[in-house]
N, C-alpha and C positions, 0 to 999 in steps of 0.2 A: 699850809698843812699838807700832809701826805695825800689826803682825800682830794683836795683841789688840784694837786700836782698830777695825781693819777688820772683825774678827769681830763686834764690837759693832754696827757699822753694818749688817752683814748681818742680825743678830738683830733690829734695829729694823725693817728692811724686812719680814722674815718675820712679825714680831708684828703689824705693820699689815695685812699681807695676811690673816692669820688673823682679825683683828678686822673686816675688811671682808666676811667671809663668816659671819655669825652662824648661818646654817642649814646650813653646810657648803659645800664646793666643792673646787676643785683649786688647788694652788700648784705651779708648775713652776720649777725652777732649772736654768739652762742655762749652760754656759761656752763661749765662743768664743775660741780662741787663734790669733793670726796673728803674722807677724813684727813687725808694728807695735804691736799692742795685745792685751790680754786683756780680755774682757768677761764679767761675771757678770750674767745676766739673770733677774730674778724676775718671774713672771707669775702673776696670780691671776684667778679667775673670780668675783670679788666684785662689789659693786654699782657699782663705777666711780665717777668723780668728775665733777662739773659743771665746765665751763671755769673758773668763778670759783674753785672749790675747788682745782683743779689749779694755777691761777696762784699760789695761796698755800701750796702744799704744803710748801715749805721755809722759810716765814716763822716765826720763833720765836714761840711762844705761840699760834699759830693752831691750832685743833683743831675737829673736828666731833663729838668724842666727849664724852659727859657727864662722864667722869672723866679725860679726857686733859689732859696738860700742854702739848702743842703743842711739845715740845722734841725728841722722838725723831727726826723726819725732818730738822729743822734741824741737829741734832747729826750725823746721818748725812751730810748734805751737807758739813759742815765737815770731818769725818773723811776722806771720800773726796777732797775738794779738797786737804787737807793732805798726802795721799799722792800728790799731783800727778795725781789722777784727775778724772773728771767723772761726774756722775750726771744721767740724763735720765729723765723720766716721761712715759708715754703712757697716757691713760685714756679710756675710753668708757663713759658712763653706761649701766648695765644689762648691760655686757659684761665689764668687768674693768679691771685696771691692770697696767702693766708698768714696772718700774724697771730701768734698765740702768746698771751701774757699769762704767766703762771706765778702764783703766790702761795706761800705756805698757809694752811688753814689754821 
């Protein structure tokens, strides 16, 4: 079902956020609901990404992790888009990363 697939997408984002903070940090999850759309916003205080890494975030098999498959975020994007949503990423090296999933209300 769409609901279980979207849950998996959110788990993938949270897993990546946790892995971006090997020494600890904060993950915030926020929802914003308007008449037009619903957003679920995931922010972490992890290491952030370089512009090059950010550009490849959703590319299948691209990973920066020694044991990563590079499929988690590629699948996440596919799941969100198949639910007629969109996913955006904003990241600043040394500051953290924010993923925003937006769906029509």
